[in-house]
N, C-alpha and C positions, 0 to 999 in steps of 0.2 A: 686489874685481874692479870694482865700480862705486861711484862716489861722486857724489851729486847735492847741490848746495847752492843753495837758494833759487831753484829753477826757476820761471819765470813765462812764460806764453804767452797772447797775445790774438789774436783774429781780428776786426779792426775794433774795435768797442766791447765785444765779448764777451770777457771774461777767462776762459779755459778752465783754466789752471793758475795758482794764486794764491800759490805760493811755499812750499816745504817742503824739508827735508833728508832724504836717503835713502842708505843704504849696503847693498850686497849682496855677500856673500862668495863666494869661489871654491867651486864645487861645491854651491851652494845652489839649491834650486828654490823660487822665489818666485812666488806667484799674486797678481794684482791684480784685485780684484772691485769691484763697485759698479753702480749703476743706469746705464742709457744716458744719455749726456750728462755723466757725472761727470768725464770727462777721461782715462779709462783709455787709449784708443787714441792720443790726442795724446801722453800721457806715453811710451807705448811707442815711438812714432815718433821722439820726441826722444832717448830712451835709445839707440835703434838708429841714430841719426845721419841718419835720413831726413828730419828736420825740425829746425829750429833754435829754441832758446828765445830769447825777447826779453831775458830777464835770467837771471842765475844761472850756475852752473858745472857742467860734466859732465866727469868723469874716468873713463876706462875703461882698465883694465890699466895704470895709472900714466901714461896719455897724456891731457893736457888737450886736449879736443876743439876748443876755441876757437882753439888755436894752429895748427890745420891749415888749409891752403888747400884749395879744392875738389878738386884733383887728389890731394893727399896724403890728404884725407879719404876719397875713393873707394877708394884703395889700402888705407887702414886698415880700412875697412868690409869690403872683400873678404877681408882676411886674418884679421880678428879677430872678425867678427860673422856669425852665421847667422840666417836668418829662416824661420819657418813660419807660413803664413797659413791662414785658414779655407778659402779656395779655393786649391787647391794651386798654380795658375799654372804648370803644366807646359806645355811647348811641344808641341803636338799632332803636329807633323811629325817629332819625334825620339822614339826609343825610351827606355826607362827608363835604360839605361846612359848614353846621350848627354845626357839631361836632367841627370843627376847630375854629369856632367863639366863643365857650363857654368861654374861658379865657378872651376874650375882652368884652363880655357881663357882666361878673362878675366885670370887671373894669369900667363898665358903659360907654363904648365907643358907639358911634352911630352905628346903624346897617349898614349904608352905608360905614363907615370907616372900620368896622370889616369885612364885606364881601369882600371889596376890598383887604384888607390884606390877608384874607384867600384864595381868588382866586389866588393872587400872589404867595403864598406859594405852593398851590397845583399845579399850573402851573410849578413852579420850580422843584417840586418833580415828575413831569411826570404824574400828575393826572388831568390835565386840562379838560379831557373829561369824568371825573367821578364825577363831582361836585354834581350831583343830585342823585347819587347812595347811598343807605343805606348800612351799614356794611355787611348785609347778601348777598349783590350783589357784594361784593369785595373779591378778593383773600386775603390770609393771609398776603402776602407781601404788598398788597395795603392798607389793614387795618393798618398795622404798619406804613406805610408812612403817612397815615392820622394822626396817633398818633404823629408822628414826627412833622408834620405841626402844630398840636395843641400845642405841647410843645414849638414851636418857635413863637407862635402867638403874644406874648407881648414883643418881642425882649429881651428875658431873658439874664442875664449876664452869667448864667451857666445852663447847662442841665445835670440832673442826670438820668442815665439809669440803670435799674435793669434787667439783663439778656434780653436785647432788642431783641436778635435773638434766644432766647431759645425756642420759639414756631414756628420757621420758618424752612422750608426745606433748603437744602444747597445752592440752587440758590438764594432764597430770602435772606438768611443770608448774602451771599457775596454782594448782591446789597445793603443791609442795611449798612453793614460795609463801603463800598465804599462811600455811601451817607454821613455818619457821618464825614468822613475825607474831603469830598468835602465841607461840611458846615463849617468845621474848616478853610479850605483854602480860601473859598470865603468870609466868614464873621467873621473870627477870633473867632469863637464860641468855648467856653470852654465846655468840656465834662468830666464827671466823671462816669465811667461805671463799674458796678459789672458784671463779666462774668465768665463762665466756658469754653468759647470758646477760645482755644489756638491761633487760627488765629487772632481773633480780638485783643487779648492781645498783640500779637507779632507786630501788626500794630501800636499800641499806642506809644505815645511819651515816656511814662513811665509806668511801670507795678509795682504795689505795691502788695506784697505777704503778706497775713494775716494768722496768726495761733494763736489760743488760745487767741484771743482778743488783739493781738499786731500786728503791722506791722514789719515783720521780715526781709524784704529786699525790 
């Protein structure tokens, strides 16, 4: 699903990623761990095509990312990639159903098709009775499940998660972790997760340890 070859990234004189190769299979749940400043989030943003590497090659689902112009890259990202962040970034003026529909509306899907898919996802995630609730009316765990549904809206090939349970209490964290693996088991969904949560890392198929801009184990 993902191939990385000798990725390097610097900000000014600070070299954040120092070059390494990486391969991630379809249906794999991979956690990336390491101390703050190791380069984890930078790597995740490059893998998710939100940032560009200075050197190296990134291939996702057989598409060489460097071959895409900005418009094509945005379309590729919308179709193939989902994101879950520590802070859910739900739009407060929209209800749960509308928030989940946003990626489909960007793709110019019909409202009927988008809402049917969003309802299906929210039902699957146990939020069928909360469709009309705005983020302020939902618990932290519920808001993050809405964010998960939004990430899955366009049937992405891979979902990137940056500290997905970092803002949740222990019970909601456990529920979210179990949900991610249920999604993998039910839909063969690929996840790449940056986390400081040892429990989540231990549950993963593979844990990559980063230090000083390199994958060290």
